[in-house]
Every structure is written in C-alpha cells, then in structure tokens.
C-alpha positions as CSV (number, residue, x, y, z in Angstrom):
1,X,0.0,0.0,0.0
2,X,1.5,3.3,-1.1
3,X,0.3,5.7,1.6
4,X,1.8,8.8,-0.3
5,X,-0.2,7.9,-3.4
6,X,-3.4,7.3,-1.5
7,X,-3.0,10.5,0.4
8,X,-2.4,12.4,-2.9
9,X,-5.6,10.8,-4.4
10,X,-7.6,11.8,-1.3
11,X,-6.3,15.3,-1.5
12,X,-7.4,15.5,-5.1
13,X,-10.9,14.4,-4.2
14,X,-11.0,16.8,-1.2
15,X,-9.8,19.7,-3.3
16,X,-12.1,19.0,-6.3
17,X,-15.0,19.1,-3.8
18,X,-13.8,22.0,-1.8
19,X,-13.9,19.9,1.4
20,X,-10.6,21.2,2.9
21,X,-12.6,23.7,5.0
22,X,-14.2,20.7,6.8
23,X,-11.0,18.7,7.3
24,X,-9.8,20.0,10.6
25,X,-8.1,17.4,12.8
26,X,-11.1,17.5,15.1
27,X,-13.6,16.8,12.3
28,X,-11.5,14.1,10.8
29,X,-11.1,12.3,14.2
30,X,-14.8,12.6,14.7
31,X,-15.5,11.2,11.2
32,X,-13.2,8.3,11.8
33,X,-15.0,7.6,15.0
34,X,-18.4,7.6,13.3
35,X,-17.1,5.2,10.7
36,X,-15.8,3.0,13.5
37,X,-19.2,3.0,15.1
38,X,-20.7,1.9,11.7
39,X,-18.2,-1.0,11.7
40,X,-19.1,-1.9,15.2
41,X,-22.8,-1.9,14.3
42,X,-22.2,-4.8,11.8
43,X,-21.0,-7.0,14.7
44,X,-23.6,-5.8,17.3
45,X,-25.5,-8.8,18.8
46,X,-23.4,-11.4,16.9
47,X,-21.8,-14.3,18.8
48,X,-18.1,-14.7,18.7
49,X,-18.4,-17.4,16.1
50,X,-20.9,-15.4,14.0
51,X,-18.5,-12.5,14.0
52,X,-15.8,-14.7,12.5
53,X,-18.0,-16.0,9.7
54,X,-19.8,-13.0,8.3
55,X,-22.0,-13.6,5.2
56,X,-20.5,-12.1,2.0
57,X,-22.7,-9.0,2.1
58,X,-21.8,-8.1,5.7
59,X,-18.1,-8.9,5.0
60,X,-18.2,-6.5,2.0
61,X,-19.9,-3.9,4.2
62,X,-17.2,-4.4,6.9
63,X,-14.5,-3.9,4.3
64,X,-16.1,-0.6,3.2
65,X,-16.2,0.7,6.7
66,X,-12.5,-0.3,7.3
67,X,-11.7,1.5,4.1
68,X,-13.5,4.6,5.3
69,X,-11.7,4.5,8.7
70,X,-8.2,4.2,7.0
71,X,-8.9,7.0,4.6
72,X,-10.0,9.3,7.4
73,X,-6.9,8.4,9.4
74,X,-4.7,9.2,6.3
75,X,-6.3,12.6,6.0
76,X,-5.9,13.1,9.8
77,X,-2.2,12.3,9.6
78,X,-1.8,14.6,6.7
79,X,-3.5,17.5,8.6
80,X,-1.4,16.9,11.6
81,X,1.9,16.5,9.7
82,X,2.3,12.9,10.8
83,X,3.8,10.2,8.7
84,X,1.4,7.3,9.0
85,X,3.9,4.7,8.1
86,X,6.3,6.0,10.7
87,X,3.8,6.3,13.5
88,X,2.4,2.8,12.8
89,X,5.9,1.3,12.6
90,X,6.9,3.1,15.8
91,X,3.8,1.8,17.7
92,X,4.4,-1.7,16.4
93,X,8.0,-1.6,17.6
94,X,6.8,-0.3,21.0
95,X,4.3,-3.2,21.2
96,X,7.0,-5.7,20.3
97,X,9.2,-4.4,23.1
98,X,6.4,-4.2,25.7
99,X,4.9,-7.6,25.0
100,X,8.0,-9.6,24.1
101,X,8.1,-13.0,25.8
102,X,11.4,-13.8,27.4
C-alpha cells in the first residue's frame, strides 16, 4: 500500500469538492469515530463465532467501513503533519518491546 499515493488521491478528491474547510483534525477524528461505530454496528449482537463467519454482504460492508476509517486516518495524519507509516511502525515496535516474551 503506497500511503503517499493514497493521500495524494484523497487530497485530489478533497480539493475537487472544496472539502478542505471541513477537514480540521477535530472533524477528521470525529468522522473516523463515526465510521468505526458503523463497523461496530455490523457486529452488534453477533456471537463470537458469527463475528468470524460473516456472510458475503456483511463482510463486504465491513470492508467498506474499514476503508473509510483508514482513509479518514490518512487525512488526519496529513493534517497533523504525521507520517502514518512512521507512526504505525513506531507503535508496532513499541508493542513488540512491551509484549515480548522472554
């Protein structure tokens, strides 16, 4: 996944539609949260087993919501001047250190 290319494509959509005015860090974080809630709704009331075996239509819907979340997070990183690849790698390395089994 080329995050720079994806961000550039997102910026093109944003700029074509004059949405930059709405893309403050606060609004982007809220939008990502709303999309996460939509993802959670897919799994609401399912058993653990059901959540692991979604029917094709619900699986596709979950994929759409995951895509929305990632795209909003890319825009948020861009607005904050964060390099998503770097922050994710840093967090993963931190988790590897914290949860390493000796």
